C-alpha positions as CSV (number, residue, x, y, z in Angstrom):
1,M,-0.2,0.2,-0.1
2,M,1.1,3.6,-0.8
3,V,0.1,6.5,1.0
4,R,0.4,9.6,-1.0
5,S,1.2,12.9,1.0
6,H,-2.1,14.8,1.4
7,R,-2.7,18.6,1.5
8,T,-5.7,20.8,1.9
9,I,-7.2,23.6,0.0
10,S,-9.4,26.0,2.1
11,C,-12.6,27.3,0.3
12,S,-12.6,30.9,0.0
13,Q,-15.6,32.8,-1.1
14,S,-15.6,34.6,-4.5
15,T,-15.5,38.3,-4.3
16,S,-17.6,39.5,-6.9
17,G,-20.7,39.2,-4.9
18,L,-22.7,36.3,-6.7
19,I,-22.6,34.2,-4.2
20,S,-25.1,35.7,-2.0
21,S,-27.5,36.6,-4.4
22,L,-27.9,33.2,-6.3
23,A,-29.5,30.3,-5.2
24,F,-27.3,27.5,-6.6
25,C,-23.3,28.0,-6.1
26,L,-20.9,26.0,-7.1
27,V,-17.4,27.2,-5.7
28,S,-14.3,26.2,-7.1
29,V,-10.9,27.6,-5.8
30,S,-8.7,26.3,-8.7
31,P,-5.8,28.2,-10.0
32,A,-8.0,30.0,-12.6
33,G,-10.2,31.5,-9.7
34,L,-13.4,29.6,-11.3
35,C,-16.6,30.5,-9.4
36,S,-19.9,29.5,-11.2
37,C,-23.3,29.7,-10.2
38,L,-26.8,28.1,-10.7
39,D,-30.0,29.4,-9.8
40,S,-32.4,26.8,-8.6
41,R,-35.2,29.0,-7.5
42,G,-37.4,28.0,-10.1
43,D,-38.8,25.2,-7.5
44,S,-38.8,24.5,-3.7
45,T,-41.7,22.3,-3.3
46,D,-39.9,19.3,-1.9
47,I,-37.7,21.0,0.1
48,Q,-38.0,23.8,2.8
49,T,-35.4,26.1,1.2
50,S,-34.9,27.2,-2.1
51,T,-30.9,27.4,-2.2
52,V,-28.1,24.8,-2.3
53,H,-24.6,25.7,-2.4
54,I,-21.9,23.2,-3.1
55,D,-18.4,24.6,-1.8
56,E,-15.0,23.0,-2.6
57,V,-13.5,21.5,0.6
58,F,-10.4,20.5,-0.5
59,S,-8.8,18.8,-3.4
60,H,-6.0,16.2,-3.9
61,E,-3.6,15.9,-7.1
62,I,-3.5,12.4,-8.8
63,P,-1.1,11.0,-11.3
64,Y,-2.0,12.6,-14.9
65,E,-2.0,9.1,-16.4
66,F,-4.9,7.8,-13.9
67,R,-7.9,8.4,-15.8
68,P,-10.9,7.7,-13.7
69,S,-13.4,5.7,-15.2
70,G,-16.0,6.0,-12.5
71,A,-16.3,6.1,-8.9
72,S,-18.5,5.3,-5.8
73,A,-19.1,6.6,-2.2
74,S,-19.5,5.0,1.0
75,S,-21.9,6.3,3.5
76,S,-18.7,7.5,5.6
77,G,-17.9,9.8,2.9
78,A,-14.8,8.0,1.6
79,F,-14.9,7.4,-2.3
80,V,-13.2,4.5,-4.7
81,V,-12.0,5.2,-8.0
82,W,-11.3,3.0,-10.6
83,S,-9.5,3.5,-14.0
84,Q,-8.9,1.3,-16.9
85,S,-5.9,3.0,-17.9
86,T,-3.7,1.8,-15.3
87,S,-3.5,-0.8,-12.7
88,Q,-4.1,0.7,-9.5
89,A,-7.6,2.0,-7.7
90,L,-7.7,5.0,-5.6
91,V,-9.2,5.2,-2.0
92,F,-9.7,9.0,-1.5
93,S,-10.8,9.5,2.6
94,Q,-10.4,12.1,5.1
95,Q,-8.0,14.2,2.8
96,L,-5.8,11.2,2.2
97,L,-5.2,9.4,-1.4
98,I,-4.7,5.4,-1.0
99,E,-3.4,3.8,-4.1
100,I,-4.1,0.2,-4.3
101,D,-2.5,-2.1,-7.0
102,I,-4.9,-4.1,-8.6
103,G,-2.6,-6.0,-11.2
104,L,-2.7,-6.7,-14.9
105,G,-5.8,-8.4,-16.7
106,M,-8.3,-6.3,-14.2
107,V,-10.7,-4.0,-16.3
108,P,-12.7,-2.1,-13.7
109,V,-16.1,-1.2,-14.8
110,G,-17.6,-0.6,-11.0
111,G,-16.4,-0.8,-7.4
112,Q,-17.6,-0.2,-3.6
113,L,-15.7,0.6,-0.7
114,L,-16.9,-1.4,2.1
115,A,-18.2,-0.8,5.4
116,N,-15.0,-1.4,7.6
117,G,-13.0,0.8,4.8
118,Q,-10.6,-2.0,5.4
119,A,-11.3,-3.4,1.5
120,I,-12.4,-2.6,-2.0
121,E,-14.9,-4.7,-4.2
122,L,-14.2,-4.2,-7.9
123,V,-16.0,-5.4,-10.9
124,D,-14.0,-6.9,-13.6
125,G,-15.8,-6.3,-16.9
126,E,-13.3,-9.0,-18.5
127,N,-14.1,-11.8,-16.7
128,G,-17.6,-11.1,-15.3
129,R,-16.5,-11.1,-11.5
130,V,-16.4,-9.4,-8.5
131,V,-12.9,-9.1,-6.7
132,R,-12.4,-7.9,-3.1
133,Y,-8.8,-6.3,-2.0
134,D,-7.5,-5.0,1.0
135,T,-6.1,-1.6,0.9
136,S,-2.2,-3.4,0.4
137,G,-3.5,-4.8,-2.9
138,V,-4.3,-8.4,-2.0
139,V,-6.9,-10.4,-3.4
140,I,-8.8,-11.6,-0.3
141,G,-12.1,-12.9,-2.4
142,E,-13.6,-13.1,-5.5
143,Y,-17.0,-14.4,-6.9
144,D,-18.5,-15.0,-10.8
145,I,-21.5,-12.7,-11.6
146,P,-24.5,-14.9,-12.3
147,Q,-25.4,-15.3,-16.0
148,I,-22.2,-12.8,-17.2
149,G,-19.5,-14.7,-19.3
150,D,-19.6,-14.7,-22.9
151,S,-23.2,-13.8,-23.5
152,I,-23.0,-10.1,-22.3
153,R,-19.8,-7.9,-22.2
154,L,-19.9,-5.8,-19.1
155,E,-19.7,-2.1,-19.5
156,D,-20.5,-0.4,-16.2
157,A,-22.0,-1.4,-12.7
158,S,-23.2,0.1,-9.5
159,F,-23.5,-1.2,-6.1
160,T,-26.4,-0.4,-3.4
161,R,-27.0,-1.4,0.1
162,L,-29.1,-4.5,-1.1
163,A,-27.7,-5.3,-4.7
164,L,-25.3,-5.1,-8.0
165,Y,-26.5,-3.5,-10.9
166,V,-24.6,-4.4,-14.0
167,G,-25.0,-3.0,-17.5
168,G,-23.5,-4.3,-20.7
169,R,-23.8,-5.3,-24.3
170,S,-25.7,-8.4,-25.5
171,P,-24.9,-10.3,-28.5
172,S,-27.7,-8.5,-30.2
173,S,-25.8,-5.0,-29.4
174,S,-28.5,-4.3,-27.3
175,Y,-27.7,-2.4,-23.6
176,V,-29.0,-4.5,-20.8
177,V,-29.3,-3.9,-17.1
178,L,-29.5,-6.5,-14.6
179,K,-29.8,-6.6,-11.1
180,V,-27.8,-9.3,-9.2
181,V,-28.1,-10.6,-5.8
182,P,-25.7,-13.7,-6.1
183,P,-27.1,-16.3,-6.9
184,Q,-29.8,-14.9,-8.5
185,F,-30.3,-12.6,-11.2
186,Q,-33.0,-10.4,-12.9
187,L,-33.1,-8.5,-16.2
188,L,-34.4,-5.0,-15.5
189,A,-34.5,-3.5,-19.0
190,E,-33.0,-3.8,-22.3
191,F,-32.1,-0.9,-24.5
192,P,-32.3,-1.7,-28.2
193,G,-29.1,-0.8,-30.5
194,S,-26.9,-1.9,-33.1
195,S,-23.5,-2.7,-33.8
196,T,-22.5,0.1,-36.3
197,E,-23.9,2.6,-33.7
198,P,-24.4,0.9,-30.0
199,R,-26.0,3.2,-27.5
200,Q,-23.6,4.3,-24.7
201,F,-24.9,4.4,-21.2
202,H,-23.8,5.0,-17.4
203,L,-25.0,3.4,-14.3
204,S,-25.1,5.2,-10.8
205,A,-26.5,4.3,-7.4
206,Y,-29.7,6.0,-6.4
207,G,-30.5,4.7,-3.0
208,D,-31.4,1.1,-3.2
209,H,-32.3,1.8,-7.1
210,V,-29.9,2.6,-9.9
211,L,-29.8,5.4,-12.6
212,V,-29.2,4.7,-16.2
213,T,-28.1,7.6,-18.1
214,E,-27.4,7.7,-21.8
215,Q,-24.2,9.1,-22.7
216,D,-25.5,10.8,-25.9
217,P,-28.4,13.4,-26.6
218,P,-30.9,13.9,-25.3
219,F,-28.8,12.3,-22.3
220,S,-32.1,11.1,-20.4
221,T,-31.7,8.7,-17.2
222,V,-34.2,6.3,-16.2
223,V,-34.5,5.1,-12.9
224,L,-34.5,1.2,-12.5
225,G,-35.2,-1.2,-9.5
226,R,-38.6,-0.2,-8.6
227,G,-40.5,-2.9,-9.9
228,R,-42.3,-2.3,-13.0
229,S,-42.2,1.7,-12.4
230,R,-39.7,3.5,-14.5
231,D,-39.3,7.2,-14.0
232,R,-37.6,9.2,-16.4
233,I,-35.4,12.4,-16.4
234,V,-35.1,14.2,-19.7
235,P,-32.7,17.4,-19.9
236,G,-31.9,17.8,-23.5
237,Q,-34.5,19.4,-24.4
238,A,-35.3,21.4,-21.4
239,A,-31.9,22.3,-21.0
240,G,-31.8,23.8,-24.7
241,L,-29.3,20.8,-25.5
242,H,-29.1,19.5,-29.2
243,S,-28.0,16.5,-30.8
244,D,-26.0,18.1,-33.5
245,S,-22.3,18.4,-33.4
246,S,-20.0,20.7,-34.8
247,S,-16.3,21.5,-35.5
248,T,-16.3,22.7,-32.1
249,S,-18.9,21.1,-30.1
250,R,-19.4,17.2,-29.1
251,Y,-21.4,16.8,-26.1
252,V,-21.7,13.7,-23.9
253,S,-23.2,13.1,-20.3
254,L,-21.4,11.7,-17.4
255,P,-23.5,9.6,-15.1
256,M,-26.6,11.1,-13.0
257,I,-25.3,11.8,-9.4
258,A,-28.3,11.7,-7.0
259,L,-27.8,14.3,-3.9
260,D,-30.6,14.3,-1.0
261,H,-33.2,16.6,-2.6
262,G,-32.4,16.4,-6.4
263,F,-29.8,15.3,-8.8
264,I,-26.7,16.7,-10.6
265,Q,-25.5,16.2,-14.2
266,T,-22.3,17.0,-16.3
267,I,-22.5,17.5,-19.7
268,S,-19.0,17.6,-21.4
269,N,-17.7,19.0,-24.5
270,I,-15.3,16.6,-25.9
271,K,-13.8,19.1,-28.4
272,S,-12.8,21.7,-25.9
273,D,-12.6,22.6,-22.0
274,D,-16.5,23.6,-21.9
275,R,-18.8,21.6,-19.2
276,I,-22.6,22.6,-18.5
277,I,-23.7,21.4,-15.3
278,L,-27.5,20.5,-14.8
279,L,-29.6,20.7,-11.6
280,F,-32.8,19.0,-11.0
281,N,-35.3,18.8,-8.2
282,K,-36.2,15.4,-6.3
283,A,-39.1,15.2,-8.9
284,G,-36.4,15.2,-11.8
285,R,-37.3,18.3,-13.0
286,F,-35.0,20.6,-14.7
287,L,-34.4,23.7,-12.9
288,R,-30.8,25.5,-14.3
289,K,-28.2,24.9,-16.3
290,H,-24.6,26.9,-16.2
291,A,-21.7,26.5,-18.6
292,I,-17.8,26.7,-16.8
293,P,-14.9,26.9,-19.3
294,V,-13.1,24.3,-17.0
295,P,-12.7,20.4,-17.6
296,M,-14.1,19.1,-14.6
297,G,-17.2,16.5,-13.9
298,F,-19.1,15.4,-10.8
299,M,-18.5,11.4,-10.4
300,A,-20.3,10.3,-7.0
301,A,-22.1,11.6,-3.8
302,S,-22.2,10.6,-0.4
303,V,-25.6,11.3,0.8
304,E,-24.8,10.6,4.1
305,T,-22.0,13.2,4.5
306,Q,-23.4,15.6,1.8
307,T,-20.3,15.5,0.0
308,V,-19.7,14.9,-3.9
309,L,-16.6,13.9,-5.8
310,A,-15.4,15.5,-9.0
311,M,-12.6,14.8,-11.3
312,R,-10.9,18.4,-12.5
313,V,-8.0,19.0,-15.0
314,T,-6.2,22.5,-15.1
315,D,-2.7,22.4,-15.1
316,R,-2.8,19.0,-13.1
317,A,-5.2,16.4,-12.7
318,E,-7.1,16.5,-9.3
319,L,-9.7,14.8,-7.3
320,V,-11.9,17.7,-5.8
321,L,-14.4,16.9,-2.8
322,Y,-17.0,19.2,-2.7
323,E,-19.9,19.7,0.1
324,W,-23.5,20.6,-0.4
325,R,-26.0,22.4,2.0
326,W,-29.4,23.8,1.7
327,G,-30.2,27.3,2.9
328,E,-30.0,31.0,2.1
């Protein structure tokens, strides 16, 4: 196990005066002095206040070659981050960054930090299994995912308290989502696609359910795990996001992230540093959007500690921890 030195960055309020006047504030203390704000006053029916603030707590530099493929949060506010570009996973906890060597041959598509904080589980998309590591990188357990093998190519996975949700490509090029409680499994949804234009999706935890977000326009999200009920969040048209691409824009969505009283979604222009942050209320209704000229994106949130993790790239690559709070 290698524990990297850590540092704390204090959060300072912008002197522009906008922070106190806008209802939803994303405050960043990047070297560029970024301060972006979203207004969510359009709806406050499901909370007692009309304001949510998201403030940077601290950040930690990570190896530039480590490109996060995904992250998940624990109830304690610690995060596990995995990458398909290196043979390491990261645990980000209490301002410490722990690097765990997961070895070659592992293609992580999902993960979780176990309750005691002394081990992680990663879903191996290459071999259709779940592997458990202690924080020194020693494999201490593994199991195969039922009905996953040559039939489905795993692309994403998300743990909840009660189950593991996995998403992957079927032989017909459809994207399928399964709920796994070993040794049982349940097919929850199938999204038709083609081998020439496969549809790409992201999975993210939402309590005991899972959010399935389409990467391309209209960037819609479906809530699965509620029996036959399938609530949808479709931001594209309401947010003024269009499906057309140009020489300067090509937008894709990161996973939808559940907060306690709403959702936040990052839309990335992969042809530039531009990002669009979308805010939704708890019912999934689009509230506001705001563009920021910094390559960053929200990856996972701990509702219990009201913290959300983001990846940010400026002159260096960083994991950034934010806190959100509701109030004036």
